[in-house]
Backbone bond lengths (Angstrom), bond angles and torsions (degrees), N, CA, C in turn:
res aa  C-N    CA-C-N  psi(-1)  N-CA   C-N-CA  omega(-1)  CA-C   N-CA-C  phi
1 M - - - 1.443 - - 1.530 109.11 -
2 T 1.330 115.75 130.61 1.461 120.02 -178.40 1.527 110.01 -78.50
3 R 1.329 112.82 162.08 1.466 118.94 177.78 1.512 111.40 -60.46
4 R 1.352 116.38 -37.76 1.463 120.39 -178.43 1.531 111.07 -65.79
5 S 1.334 118.13 -45.02 1.461 120.17 -179.50 1.527 110.71 -68.19
6 S 1.337 117.70 -33.27 1.451 122.04 176.16 1.535 110.39 -62.92
7 R 1.328 115.76 -42.94 1.477 121.55 178.08 1.529 109.85 -64.45
8 Q 1.317 118.24 -40.76 1.464 121.37 179.86 1.539 111.28 -64.74
9 I 1.313 116.50 -39.02 1.468 120.56 178.08 1.528 109.60 -66.01
10 T 1.312 117.79 -41.23 1.447 122.52 178.10 1.536 110.77 -60.62
11 V 1.321 116.23 -46.22 1.469 120.63 179.38 1.522 110.44 -62.99
12 L 1.333 116.37 -41.36 1.459 121.14 -179.99 1.531 110.56 -62.89
13 V 1.335 116.63 -42.68 1.468 120.73 178.99 1.535 110.26 -63.42
14 I 1.319 117.10 -43.28 1.474 121.70 178.82 1.527 110.16 -61.45
15 V 1.330 116.95 -44.73 1.475 120.61 178.77 1.502 110.86 -61.63
16 L 1.338 117.71 -42.98 1.469 121.49 179.62 1.519 110.50 -64.32
17 V 1.318 117.87 -42.80 1.469 121.45 178.59 1.536 110.64 -61.84
18 L 1.347 115.59 -42.88 1.461 119.01 177.61 1.521 112.70 -64.48
19 L 1.332 116.98 -39.49 1.467 120.21 177.29 1.521 111.82 -63.81
20 V 1.328 116.63 -42.72 1.475 120.16 177.74 1.525 110.13 -63.09
21 A 1.329 117.27 -44.66 1.466 121.52 179.99 1.541 110.64 -62.62
22 A 1.316 117.28 -42.57 1.461 121.12 179.24 1.519 111.07 -64.46
23 T 1.330 117.36 -40.39 1.457 121.62 178.27 1.519 111.15 -63.61
24 L 1.351 116.40 -45.15 1.454 120.06 178.82 1.526 111.35 -63.56
25 A 1.333 117.11 -41.50 1.475 120.93 178.04 1.521 110.42 -63.26
26 F 1.321 117.32 -43.64 1.463 122.12 178.95 1.521 110.37 -59.51
27 R 1.325 115.95 -50.42 1.467 119.86 -177.92 1.519 112.20 -66.74
28 G 1.323 118.13 -31.54 1.464 121.74 -177.99 1.515 115.34 -86.77
29 A 1.327 117.95 -2.52 1.463 121.29 -176.41 1.532 112.37 -58.76
30 G 1.310 117.14 -41.65 1.460 120.51 -178.89 1.521 111.94 -63.76
31 R 1.350 116.98 -44.06 1.462 120.44 177.56 1.510 112.07 -66.34
32 W 1.325 117.38 -36.57 1.467 122.02 179.99 1.520 111.26 -63.56
33 L 1.320 117.59 -35.21 1.455 121.27 -177.93 1.530 113.17 -70.68
34 V 1.332 116.86 -27.32 1.474 119.72 -178.22 1.520 109.01 -82.62
35 R 1.331 114.43 108.19 1.481 120.94 -175.43 1.515 108.40 -136.13
36 E 1.328 116.85 93.24 1.457 118.86 -178.95 1.525 111.42 -121.41
37 D 1.331 115.06 168.87 1.459 122.10 -175.98 1.521 110.77 -109.87
38 A 1.323 115.50 163.25 1.452 120.74 171.42 1.528 109.22 -67.67
39 L 1.308 115.28 144.70 1.465 118.62 179.68 1.526 110.34 -71.09
40 G 1.302 115.02 152.79 1.447 122.94 175.91 1.518 108.39 -168.50
41 P 1.313 117.31 171.78 1.464 120.06 -177.84 1.536 112.05 -63.29
42 A 1.332 115.76 143.12 1.459 121.37 176.36 1.534 108.25 -147.30
43 D 1.310 115.58 162.21 1.466 120.50 179.67 1.518 112.05 -67.35
44 V 1.341 116.39 -37.67 1.461 120.53 -173.09 1.526 110.16 -148.26
45 I 1.328 115.30 150.06 1.458 122.60 172.99 1.520 105.80 -108.38
46 V 1.335 117.61 134.35 1.473 120.75 -177.19 1.534 109.14 -121.49
47 V 1.347 115.05 129.26 1.461 121.49 175.58 1.516 106.78 -97.80
48 L 1.337 116.97 114.38 1.454 119.71 176.11 1.525 109.90 -74.05
49 S 1.332 116.00 153.83 1.466 120.84 -179.46 1.529 109.29 -65.13
50 G 1.325 114.98 154.94 1.453 120.76 -178.58 1.519 111.13 91.28
51 G 1.322 115.82 174.18 1.467 120.59 175.41 1.514 113.69 58.92
52 M 1.317 116.66 35.44 1.452 120.12 -177.78 1.512 109.63 -85.10
53 P 1.345 119.08 139.12 1.461 129.86 2.28 1.521 114.63 -94.75
54 M 1.361 117.26 4.69 1.458 120.65 -171.36 1.525 114.52 -59.35
55 R 1.336 117.01 -41.67 1.457 119.43 -177.95 1.522 110.94 -66.07
56 A 1.337 117.13 -41.60 1.460 120.32 178.64 1.528 110.93 -66.78
57 E 1.316 117.13 -38.53 1.471 120.21 178.10 1.527 110.50 -60.80
58 E 1.324 116.21 -44.67 1.473 119.97 179.92 1.532 110.61 -65.07
59 A 1.342 116.75 -41.09 1.469 119.63 178.70 1.530 110.31 -62.63
60 G 1.333 117.02 -38.93 1.459 120.66 177.09 1.520 111.73 -62.83
61 R 1.306 116.23 -40.87 1.475 121.05 178.07 1.531 110.60 -63.46
62 I 1.324 116.17 -43.82 1.480 120.19 179.78 1.533 110.13 -65.19
63 F 1.339 117.33 -40.74 1.472 120.95 177.91 1.533 110.04 -59.72
64 Q 1.330 116.98 -43.42 1.463 120.83 -178.97 1.528 111.96 -64.37
65 M 1.324 116.96 -24.66 1.455 121.17 177.85 1.530 110.96 -78.29
66 G 1.335 117.25 -10.00 1.460 121.14 177.21 1.514 114.67 88.27
67 D 1.336 117.69 18.00 1.449 119.90 -177.05 1.523 114.66 -91.44
68 G 1.316 118.29 4.96 1.477 121.41 177.19 1.518 109.45 -157.05
69 R 1.340 116.00 150.09 1.461 119.58 -177.65 1.524 112.97 -90.57
70 E 1.310 117.46 -22.99 1.458 121.03 177.41 1.520 109.30 -153.50
71 V 1.357 115.91 167.79 1.451 120.51 -177.67 1.521 108.88 -124.11
72 W 1.331 115.87 128.89 1.464 121.59 177.19 1.535 106.98 -105.37
73 I 1.336 113.59 148.64 1.465 121.09 177.76 1.520 107.48 -125.54
74 T 1.324 116.94 129.22 1.467 118.81 174.85 1.517 109.06 -82.20
75 R 1.321 115.51 153.11 1.466 120.56 -175.57 1.518 109.73 -116.88
76 V 1.323 115.46 114.47 1.454 121.09 -178.69 1.535 109.58 -81.24
77 E 1.315 114.80 148.63 1.480 119.99 175.74 1.529 108.59 -57.60
78 S 1.337 115.75 135.42 1.469 119.14 -174.61 1.528 110.80 -134.56
79 P 1.338 115.88 167.81 1.462 120.80 178.21 1.524 112.51 -86.59
80 A 1.351 118.83 24.57 1.462 121.43 -173.63 1.525 112.75 -56.86
81 A 1.338 117.95 -46.80 1.464 120.42 -177.64 1.536 111.48 -63.05
82 E 1.320 116.66 -43.26 1.456 120.59 -179.53 1.540 110.75 -64.75
83 L 1.340 115.78 -41.43 1.463 119.12 179.87 1.526 110.74 -68.89
84 Q 1.334 116.61 -37.41 1.464 119.62 178.90 1.525 110.67 -63.59
85 S 1.333 117.06 -37.13 1.462 119.96 178.95 1.536 110.94 -66.02
86 L 1.322 116.37 -21.86 1.460 121.39 176.16 1.524 112.13 -91.00
87 G 1.336 115.66 -0.20 1.461 120.18 -178.92 1.514 113.65 80.04
88 I 1.344 115.93 21.47 1.473 120.48 -179.62 1.520 109.04 -109.55
89 A 1.321 116.38 124.02 1.462 120.98 179.98 1.524 110.24 -74.54
90 F 1.326 116.21 135.50 1.457 121.07 177.79 1.515 108.12 -137.56
91 T 1.321 115.64 113.20 1.463 120.16 -176.22 1.520 111.17 -74.05
92 G 1.303 117.68 -45.76 1.466 121.32 -179.48 1.509 111.76 104.66
93 E 1.318 114.80 149.85 1.457 121.94 -177.13 1.516 113.28 -59.69
94 A 1.339 116.86 -39.16 1.468 120.27 -178.03 1.534 110.93 -61.14
95 E 1.327 116.71 -41.65 1.467 120.63 179.68 1.521 111.22 -65.94
96 Y 1.333 116.51 -38.99 1.467 118.57 177.25 1.538 110.57 -66.17
97 S 1.310 117.08 -39.15 1.469 120.07 177.16 1.520 110.68 -62.96
98 R 1.347 116.47 -38.50 1.464 120.09 175.89 1.531 110.60 -59.07
99 E 1.334 115.99 -44.56 1.472 120.07 -179.89 1.515 111.44 -63.42
100 V 1.343 116.70 -39.19 1.467 120.22 177.13 1.519 110.48 -62.11
101 L 1.326 116.95 -45.28 1.460 120.99 -179.99 1.516 111.42 -60.56
102 I 1.322 116.72 -43.87 1.466 120.17 179.78 1.522 110.11 -63.67
103 R 1.335 115.39 -40.79 1.468 120.17 177.68 1.529 111.08 -63.18
104 E 1.341 116.89 -30.50 1.466 121.91 179.01 1.545 111.73 -81.51
105 G 1.339 117.04 0.72 1.445 119.93 174.67 1.529 116.01 101.63
106 V 1.322 117.74 6.84 1.458 120.74 177.38 1.534 107.30 -81.73
107 P 1.350 118.82 124.93 1.469 119.44 179.28 1.531 111.24 -60.16
108 D 1.313 116.59 141.56 1.461 122.65 -178.92 1.533 111.30 -53.74
109 A 1.320 116.75 -37.33 1.475 120.76 -178.01 1.528 112.39 -67.75
110 D 1.338 116.89 -17.71 1.468 121.56 -179.10 1.527 112.93 -98.11
111 V 1.329 117.56 5.09 1.468 122.38 179.60 1.533 108.01 -109.33
112 H 1.313 116.61 125.40 1.459 121.11 -177.56 1.538 109.87 -132.19
113 I 1.330 115.73 126.56 1.457 121.09 174.01 1.513 108.02 -89.10
114 L 1.323 117.09 124.02 1.473 120.31 -178.38 1.518 110.06 -64.60
115 P 1.335 116.50 148.43 1.476 120.48 -167.63 1.535 115.91 -71.08
116 D 1.311 118.01 -39.10 1.460 120.00 -172.85 1.523 111.81 -90.09
117 T 1.339 116.49 144.56 1.457 119.28 174.52 1.524 108.60 -81.43
118 I 1.309 114.70 152.73 1.470 120.66 -178.93 1.530 108.27 -126.94
119 I 1.342 115.02 161.61 1.459 118.35 175.53 1.528 112.68 -121.35
120 D 1.344 117.84 -11.60 1.450 118.87 178.97 1.538 110.32 -154.70
121 T 1.330 115.49 173.94 1.453 121.51 -176.15 1.524 112.15 -64.24
122 E 1.312 116.95 -35.83 1.473 119.89 178.73 1.521 110.45 -59.17
123 Q 1.327 117.50 -45.34 1.463 120.61 178.03 1.523 111.24 -65.51
124 E 1.335 117.83 -35.86 1.460 121.07 177.60 1.529 110.66 -60.90
125 V 1.333 116.10 -49.06 1.467 119.71 -179.32 1.518 111.12 -62.02
126 Q 1.332 117.27 -42.64 1.470 120.44 178.59 1.516 110.61 -61.03
127 Q 1.331 117.45 -43.93 1.444 121.07 -179.09 1.527 111.78 -65.66
128 I 1.328 116.97 -43.71 1.474 120.30 179.04 1.520 110.23 -61.00
129 S 1.334 116.94 -46.60 1.456 121.25 179.33 1.535 111.32 -60.23
130 R 1.318 116.69 -43.64 1.469 121.08 179.48 1.537 111.41 -63.80
131 E 1.337 116.72 -45.12 1.473 120.59 179.12 1.516 110.96 -63.51
132 M 1.326 117.08 -38.48 1.472 119.72 177.53 1.522 110.98 -62.82
133 R 1.329 117.30 -43.30 1.472 120.10 177.99 1.522 110.51 -60.56
134 E 1.345 116.67 -45.07 1.451 120.82 -178.41 1.520 113.08 -63.95
135 H 1.330 117.33 -29.70 1.463 121.23 -179.73 1.539 112.92 -99.01
136 G 1.329 117.37 3.72 1.456 120.97 178.37 1.519 113.14 69.32
137 L 1.332 117.59 31.99 1.458 121.77 -178.86 1.535 109.78 -102.04
138 T 1.330 115.78 150.13 1.466 118.68 -176.05 1.519 114.31 -125.86
139 S 1.354 118.59 -1.64 1.464 118.72 -178.84 1.529 109.54 -144.54
140 A 1.341 114.30 144.12 1.467 120.97 -179.91 1.520 110.35 -142.51
141 I 1.326 113.80 145.57 1.467 121.67 167.99 1.520 105.58 -104.51
142 I 1.312 117.65 117.89 1.456 121.53 178.10 1.522 108.98 -102.52
143 V 1.325 116.27 125.99 1.458 121.67 -179.69 1.533 108.46 -105.39
144 T 1.310 115.74 126.50 1.447 121.61 -179.92 1.518 110.27 -146.21
145 S 1.300 118.48 -173.29 1.470 121.46 178.07 1.526 110.20 -79.08
146 P 1.327 118.37 152.61 1.460 120.22 -176.69 1.532 115.66 -50.94
147 P 1.359 119.69 -50.06 1.462 117.38 -176.95 1.536 113.69 -71.39
148 H 1.320 117.15 -10.65 1.462 121.66 -178.41 1.522 113.16 -89.74
149 T 1.335 116.64 -9.72 1.472 120.59 -173.24 1.531 112.92 -62.92
150 R 1.323 118.25 -42.81 1.473 119.45 -177.68 1.525 110.92 -64.49
151 R 1.331 118.38 -41.28 1.457 120.17 -178.89 1.522 110.93 -67.64
152 V 1.327 117.52 -38.46 1.463 120.62 177.44 1.526 109.50 -59.95
153 R 1.322 116.36 -46.78 1.470 121.00 -179.56 1.533 110.53 -61.46
154 T 1.331 117.39 -44.13 1.469 121.73 -179.88 1.522 111.05 -61.36
155 L 1.334 116.88 -46.16 1.466 120.17 179.28 1.518 112.05 -66.16
156 W 1.320 117.19 -36.68 1.462 120.36 178.99 1.527 110.62 -61.21
157 H 1.321 116.72 -46.97 1.466 119.85 -178.70 1.527 111.33 -65.66
158 K 1.320 116.12 -25.68 1.467 120.27 179.34 1.529 112.14 -83.82
159 L 1.339 118.59 -34.91 1.468 121.35 -167.80 1.523 115.48 -112.31
160 A 1.317 118.64 -27.22 1.466 120.49 -175.71 1.522 111.41 -78.96
161 A 1.315 115.38 162.14 1.466 121.20 178.73 1.534 109.34 -67.37
162 P 1.331 118.09 149.60 1.464 120.81 -177.06 1.529 113.93 -59.32
163 N 1.337 117.50 -28.99 1.463 119.61 -177.83 1.520 113.54 -88.92
164 Q 1.333 116.97 3.93 1.462 120.48 -179.73 1.515 110.61 -95.21
165 R 1.332 114.72 119.27 1.475 122.10 -175.65 1.518 109.84 -94.65
166 L 1.327 116.17 138.79 1.451 122.05 -177.59 1.521 111.64 -119.59
167 I 1.341 115.26 138.20 1.461 123.20 167.41 1.531 104.92 -120.27
168 V 1.324 117.61 120.28 1.460 121.02 178.04 1.517 109.05 -101.63
169 R 1.332 114.88 129.97 1.461 120.35 178.88 1.522 110.70 -127.07
170 A 1.313 115.67 140.58 1.461 121.45 177.66 1.518 109.69 -93.14
171 A 1.319 115.50 142.09 1.472 121.43 175.08 1.524 108.04 -79.46
172 Y 1.316 116.69 105.78 1.466 118.95 -174.99 1.511 113.79 -77.30
173 Q 1.344 116.28 -5.00 1.465 117.88 171.41 1.533 109.58 -72.12
174 D 1.345 116.24 -18.11 1.452 122.18 176.93 1.537 108.34 -67.06
175 R 1.310 118.23 135.10 1.457 121.39 -174.11 1.542 113.62 -91.30
176 F 1.302 118.24 21.49 1.459 121.59 178.48 1.521 109.94 -58.30
177 D 1.333 117.19 128.19 1.461 122.82 179.95 1.522 109.04 -103.67
178 A 1.330 115.54 93.17 1.469 120.76 -175.58 1.514 112.92 -63.71
179 N 1.317 117.90 -26.22 1.470 121.65 -178.22 1.520 113.11 -83.31
180 H 1.333 117.44 -23.35 1.469 120.66 -176.28 1.517 109.63 -137.77
181 W 1.310 117.64 45.13 1.480 122.90 -172.19 1.528 113.71 -62.44
182 W 1.315 117.64 -24.09 1.472 121.63 -176.70 1.540 111.70 -78.91
183 R 1.320 118.83 -5.44 1.469 121.17 -175.06 1.521 114.04 -80.46
184 N 1.333 118.06 -18.55 1.464 117.79 177.51 1.521 110.36 -138.00
185 T 1.310 115.16 153.48 1.464 121.78 -173.25 1.517 112.56 -61.97
186 H 1.330 116.74 -40.76 1.477 120.55 -177.87 1.527 110.82 -59.83
187 D 1.331 117.03 -50.14 1.451 120.33 -179.19 1.523 112.43 -68.08
188 A 1.320 116.71 -39.38 1.471 120.32 178.93 1.519 110.22 -63.42
189 F 1.320 117.19 -42.22 1.459 120.84 177.62 1.532 110.64 -62.83
190 A 1.340 116.84 -40.78 1.481 120.28 178.71 1.506 111.19 -60.93
191 V 1.333 117.76 -45.34 1.470 121.37 -179.26 1.530 110.40 -63.67
192 V 1.302 117.31 -46.71 1.471 120.19 179.60 1.531 111.11 -61.55
193 R 1.322 116.40 -44.79 1.466 120.96 179.58 1.543 110.51 -60.20
194 E 1.319 116.80 -44.93 1.475 119.83 -178.20 1.521 111.49 -68.50
195 M 1.310 117.16 -39.62 1.475 120.21 177.91 1.517 110.20 -62.89
196 M 1.323 116.60 -43.72 1.470 119.42 178.75 1.508 110.57 -67.04
197 G 1.342 117.44 -38.35 1.460 120.94 178.68 1.538 112.07 -63.76
198 L 1.332 115.98 -36.55 1.452 118.51 178.07 1.520 112.07 -72.21
């Protein structure tokens, strides 16, 4: 075997190894994004915006298990004012999440919609951390969609106070298929969005 053919075989093997590694990384991206913690007691359960009604349903289930004393809901920026000017009533996602929680058995007095509107997860984490400081709380269970769990955890470690403990939980009513995320547009979009967000 000549030196040239030996070099070509080496390059071919390297290319094949890289292709296999890229394929495995691609297929495993959905599973890698799902990063949640074991449940345990916390001061508050927080429903992040989006993923309605699954996130609120999961928060209601966790509340019924006794792992939180109250449930907070973040409020996403909405077209309410514009629709109202057109004479169209718009309740908003936060109010619907409140109704889901009450239907799941959470007392109305234990459901609180956070005051400020947010436009992204970074603002949500900052607001939750700030509200916890103001109320003297040190632990939260945040409920979000499965592929969103890793980004929530990353932002929390970057933005929350050092003494604030986080438990991240995925809403399993969400139909995200971590093992085959590329098979449908919804899951593929979620993976791409989370990768870009990270």
